[in-house]
TIFI-681051 format. One line per field, with one value per residue (C-alpha): residue number from 0; x, z, y. Coordinates in Angstrom, 2 decimals. Each point is the difference from the previous one (the first is absolute). Layout:
REM TIFI-681051
num	(NUM;...)
east	(X;...)
up	(Z;...)
north	(Y;...)
END
This chain:
REM TIFI-681051
num	(0;1;2;3;4;5;6;7;8;9;10;11;12;13;14;15;16;17;18;19;20;21;22;23;24;25;26;27;28;29;30;31;32;33;34;35;36;37;38;39;40;41;42;43;44;45;46;47;48;49;50;51;52;53;54;55;56;57;58;59;60;61;62;63;64;65;66;67;68;69;70;71;72;73;74;75;76;77;78;79;80;81;82;83;84;85;86;87;88;89;90;91;92;93;94;95;96;97;98;99;100;101;102;103;104;105;106;107;108;109;110;111;112;113;114;115;116;117;118;119;120;121;122;123;124;125;126;127;128;129;130;131;132;133;134;135;136;137;138;139;140;141;142;143;144;145;146;147;148;149;150;151;152;153;154;155;156;157;158;159;160;161;162;163;164;165;166;167;168;169;170;171;172;173;174;175;176;177;178;179;180;181;182;183;184;185;186;187;188;189;190;191;192;193;194;195;196;197;198;199;200;201;202;203;204;205;206;207;208;209;210;211;212;213;214;215;216;217;218;219;220;221;222;223;224;225;226;227;228;229;230;231;232;233;234;235;236;237;238;239;240;241;242;243;244;245;246;247;248;249;250;251;252;253;254;255;256;257;258;259;260;261;262;263;264;265;266;267;268;269;270;271;272;273;274;275;276;277;278;279;280;281;282;283;284;285;286;287;288;289;290;291;292;293;294;295;296;297;298;299;300;301;302;303;304;305;306;307;308;309;310;311;312;313;314;315;316;317;318;319;320;321;322;323;324;325;326;327;328;329;330;331;332;333;334;335;336;337;338;339;340;341)
east	(-15.05;3.08;3.70;3.06;3.59;1.52;3.73;2.11;3.78;1.02;1.64;0.61;-1.75;-3.40;-1.44;-2.67;-2.54;-2.69;-3.72;-1.59;-3.13;-1.65;-2.89;-3.41;-0.56;0.81;3.60;0.73;3.66;0.14;3.62;3.45;3.33;3.09;2.95;3.71;1.67;2.65;2.53;-0.64;-1.23;-2.78;-3.53;-3.03;-3.66;-2.24;-3.84;-2.50;-1.36;2.11;-1.35;2.36;3.00;1.74;3.62;2.30;-2.52;-2.73;-2.44;-1.42;-2.57;0.52;-3.43;-3.16;1.21;3.74;3.07;0.76;3.35;1.80;2.19;2.67;-0.23;3.59;-0.88;-3.01;0.41;-3.66;-3.44;-3.18;-3.14;-3.60;-0.62;-3.35;-0.55;0.51;3.29;1.21;-1.32;1.98;3.21;-0.47;-0.56;3.02;2.18;-1.42;0.84;-3.64;0.61;-3.25;-2.11;2.02;-0.66;-3.75;0.19;1.97;-2.34;-2.94;2.09;0.96;-3.49;-1.31;2.95;-0.50;3.51;2.00;3.38;-1.32;-1.20;3.41;1.42;-2.65;1.04;3.60;-1.02;-1.82;3.35;1.68;-2.55;0.22;3.74;-0.16;-2.32;2.47;-2.40;2.73;-1.67;-2.99;2.48;1.49;-3.51;-0.81;3.16;-0.51;-3.49;1.51;2.66;-2.70;-1.57;3.30;2.88;2.55;-1.57;2.31;-1.81;2.13;2.09;-2.65;0.67;0.64;3.56;2.35;2.91;1.16;0.46;0.39;-3.59;-2.20;-1.85;-3.30;1.27;1.08;-2.03;-0.67;0.88;-0.20;2.68;-2.66;-0.52;3.41;-1.73;-3.13;-1.29;0.09;3.44;-1.07;-0.65;3.21;1.92;-1.78;0.53;3.68;0.49;-1.47;1.82;3.45;1.11;-1.03;2.85;-2.07;-1.48;2.69;1.24;-3.57;-0.82;3.20;-0.60;-3.51;1.36;2.72;-2.76;-2.16;3.00;0.30;-3.55;-2.33;-1.88;2.22;-0.83;0.01;3.56;1.11;-1.36;1.35;3.36;-0.05;-1.25;3.07;2.14;-1.35;2.18;3.01;-1.54;-1.17;3.66;1.97;3.32;-0.82;-0.74;2.58;0.61;-0.43;-3.58;-0.78;1.24;-2.04;-3.08;0.59;0.29;-3.01;-2.09;0.13;-1.93;-2.70;-3.52;-0.36;-2.92;2.32;2.84;-1.22;1.16;3.17;0.95;-0.56;2.32;2.62;-0.26;0.61;2.96;1.49;-0.62;1.94;2.85;0.06;-1.21;-2.39;-1.01;-0.73;-1.88;-2.24;-0.88;-1.00;-1.86;-2.14;-1.37;-2.61;-1.47;-0.17;-0.93;-1.51;-1.37;-2.82;1.21;0.27;1.99;2.70;0.03;0.36;2.86;1.80;-0.56;1.53;3.08;0.25;0.13;2.80;1.84;-0.28;1.17;2.99;0.57;0.14;-3.19;-1.70;-2.47;-1.25;-0.12;-2.11;-2.45;-0.32;-0.47;-2.93;-1.48;0.16;-1.93;-2.62;-0.50;0.20;-1.03;-1.34;3.09;2.32;3.77;1.96;2.16;-2.46;0.29;-2.47;1.68;2.97;0.70;-2.11)
up	(-3.66;1.95;-0.74;0.52;-1.02;-2.97;0.37;-3.23;0.20;-3.33;-1.45;-3.02;-0.68;-0.36;-3.37;0.04;-2.76;0.06;-0.36;-1.77;0.38;2.33;1.86;0.34;3.31;3.34;0.88;3.31;0.86;1.40;-0.66;1.23;-1.52;2.15;-2.31;0.52;-1.84;-2.28;0.62;3.68;1.35;1.83;0.00;-1.26;0.62;-2.99;0.15;-2.71;-1.92;-1.41;-3.54;-1.23;1.16;-2.87;-0.75;1.81;0.46;2.39;-1.59;2.72;-0.61;2.58;-0.49;-2.05;-2.78;0.90;-1.34;-0.04;1.44;-1.26;2.74;-0.58;2.45;0.73;1.94;1.81;3.67;0.53;-1.57;2.06;-1.85;0.51;0.35;0.38;3.17;-2.00;-1.24;3.45;1.38;-2.69;0.95;3.70;-0.86;-2.24;2.84;2.35;-2.46;-0.74;-3.67;-1.16;1.94;-1.39;-3.59;0.62;1.42;-2.94;-2.57;1.64;0.13;-3.69;-1.08;1.67;-0.75;-2.78;-0.25;-2.41;1.61;3.43;-1.59;-1.17;3.54;1.29;-2.55;1.09;3.56;-1.16;-1.67;3.37;1.57;-2.83;0.15;3.77;-0.73;-2.53;-2.88;-2.37;-3.33;1.24;1.00;-3.48;-1.54;2.23;-0.83;-3.71;0.38;1.79;-2.70;-2.56;1.50;1.18;-2.20;2.32;3.22;3.09;1.02;-2.24;3.13;1.25;-2.76;1.39;-1.22;1.23;1.90;1.87;-1.91;3.32;0.99;-0.46;-3.26;1.77;1.10;-3.50;-3.07;-2.30;-3.56;-3.45;-2.59;-2.34;2.40;-1.21;-3.42;1.61;-1.46;3.53;1.16;3.55;-0.55;-1.94;2.96;2.68;-2.02;-0.63;3.78;0.63;-2.79;0.47;2.51;-2.09;-2.01;-2.98;-0.27;1.41;-3.40;-1.21;3.17;-0.05;-3.63;0.88;2.93;-2.21;-2.55;2.67;1.47;-3.27;-1.33;3.08;1.81;2.55;3.15;-2.12;-1.30;3.62;1.23;-3.04;0.72;3.65;-0.87;-2.13;3.06;1.18;-2.63;2.12;3.03;-2.01;-1.11;2.95;-1.53;-2.42;2.78;0.26;2.46;-2.91;-0.49;3.63;-0.07;-3.11;1.60;3.02;-2.17;-2.06;3.13;0.59;-3.35;0.67;1.22;3.47;-0.91;-2.55;2.51;1.87;-2.39;-0.89;3.72;0.58;-2.89;1.21;3.56;-1.10;-2.16;2.94;2.19;-2.33;0.05;3.83;0.25;2.88;1.26;-3.57;-0.73;3.00;-0.86;-3.59;0.97;2.52;-2.75;-1.34;3.32;1.22;-3.15;-2.56;1.82;-2.36;-1.10;3.37;-1.22;-1.48;2.92;2.51;-2.04;-0.02;3.71;0.66;-2.03;2.12;3.02;-1.51;-0.80;3.66;1.30;-2.29;1.19;3.59;0.88;1.65;2.10;-2.88;-2.11;2.64;0.24;-3.82;-0.21;2.54;-2.06;-3.04;1.56;1.32;-3.28;-2.51;1.90;-2.99;-2.27;-0.72;0.24;-3.21;-0.94;0.37;-1.96;-2.83;-0.92;-1.85;-3.55;-2.51)
north	(15.24;1.06;0.64;-2.20;0.27;-1.82;0.09;-0.02;-0.07;1.59;3.60;3.14;3.24;1.58;1.06;2.69;0.31;2.76;-0.10;-2.99;-2.01;2.39;-1.70;1.56;-1.77;1.68;-0.78;-1.78;-0.58;-3.54;-1.15;0.97;-0.56;0.37;0.61;0.69;2.89;-1.40;2.91;1.02;-3.38;1.82;-1.43;1.62;-0.95;0.36;-0.40;-0.53;-2.95;-2.78;-0.41;-2.74;-2.04;-1.67;-0.92;2.41;2.76;1.14;2.43;2.44;2.70;2.69;1.77;-0.25;2.24;0.17;-1.65;-3.68;-1.01;-3.13;-1.22;-2.61;-2.97;0.35;3.17;-1.46;-0.87;-0.89;0.12;0.43;-0.64;-0.94;-3.73;-1.96;-2.03;-3.30;1.32;0.96;-3.33;-1.89;1.85;-0.76;-3.67;-0.03;1.43;-2.75;-2.77;-0.80;-0.31;-1.69;2.36;2.95;-1.26;-0.01;3.45;1.36;-1.49;1.86;3.15;-0.16;-0.74;3.27;2.18;2.66;1.23;-2.15;0.75;-1.08;-3.24;-0.64;0.57;-2.40;-2.58;0.40;-0.70;-3.11;-0.99;0.26;-2.20;-2.59;-0.02;-0.66;-2.95;-1.35;0.43;1.28;-0.55;2.03;2.71;0.09;0.23;2.99;1.80;-0.65;1.57;3.13;0.27;0.00;3.04;1.65;-1.22;1.71;-1.36;-0.16;-3.11;-2.15;-0.22;-2.48;-2.48;-3.44;-0.18;-2.77;1.56;-3.10;-3.29;-1.82;0.31;-3.12;-0.14;0.67;3.43;1.15;1.01;-3.04;1.00;-1.65;0.51;1.28;2.97;1.34;0.70;1.63;3.28;1.26;1.44;-0.59;-3.71;-0.34;1.60;-2.06;-3.27;0.83;0.48;-3.42;-1.87;1.51;-2.54;-2.94;-1.26;-0.95;3.49;2.30;1.13;0.84;1.79;1.99;1.10;1.07;2.11;1.55;0.95;1.53;1.82;1.99;0.18;-0.32;2.83;1.83;-2.04;-3.18;0.94;0.53;-3.38;-1.92;1.43;-0.98;-3.46;-0.42;0.45;-3.34;-1.81;0.84;-1.64;-2.97;-0.44;1.23;-0.53;2.94;2.46;2.69;2.74;2.52;-1.36;0.66;3.51;0.67;-1.29;2.20;3.10;-0.94;-0.38;3.73;0.74;-2.47;0.99;-1.33;-2.37;-1.78;-0.51;-2.99;-2.72;2.06;0.25;-3.67;-0.84;2.46;-1.37;-3.49;1.08;1.88;-2.98;-2.24;2.52;0.06;3.59;-0.99;3.44;1.24;-3.23;0.32;3.57;-0.95;-3.10;1.84;2.35;-2.23;-1.20;3.56;1.94;-2.44;-3.00;-0.69;-3.37;-1.77;-3.11;2.21;2.59;-2.87;-1.49;3.44;0.33;-3.47;0.96;3.27;-2.29;-2.00;3.13;1.30;-3.30;0.07;3.54;-1.14;1.88;-3.00;1.83;2.08;-3.26;-1.74;2.88;0.20;-3.81;0.29;2.81;-2.06;-2.78;2.38;1.96;-2.87;-3.16;-1.83;0.45;-2.91;0.56;0.38;-2.89;-2.79;-3.20;1.04;3.26;-1.16;1.25;-1.87)
END
């Protein structure tokens, strides 16, 4: 085994809890957490063993009989922890776009991994590969499994939500109206996102999103709220400058992994209001920071090209268009004949 970095863009405070569950085995510090001090902004390197990673907390034991620190992910700059050869190989394949091979490596890694929290991280990496392959139903099943083990999992950000109704139906999650009544909040949310642009189901999908907005788990509440913004884009005549300003302020409160869809919606709204520089900035967020869903990220990047063209930045637009073709060569353009509202 060797060590690699897992980068997490998140932020809050550290909770320290004294002695508990002292192990009788020799203690070997294998993991590192680099965290940012909430007040000073300085970084601190903590070594020990990561015993758990759930919800918003990393649980780090500093020594064999010493204290356990619970560190909020919002303060974490990076985690360094021991990974198996199969896990590392899967991450390399994921980075190279070898999605099927990566899935095979992750399955082997998960089968041999004794740490439950690491298995969850492996399953999240599997979800990224599945999303890149367009296997959205399988992604939903994986995230539901993760949420069953960690109800506050940050990996709900990988749910295959529909953020752009213009994409072809083959590049969006296929939902059934019955899914809106599922026992799973995650399935309700995903189905509502897919059905919101269908005229026959818009009211039911919106009602589900409103319910999740008030009664869902924290990240589910945030995603349901952002999904409701889409109604303004589906009915452009209802979009007001006040809505856009509210979205811009709300963006500052969102965890970074949840901002991809929100920035796409904000960018499209700014584009419609002729704020081309602001639109380009927002539309680049997902392709740069949250490109897991390639079809949606490519659509956001193409809209960013349009914004730059409208802003008169033709050279930048040309370079960005070339990058879009290079990064997402297999993605159809939004606005094709089969993506009209049903």
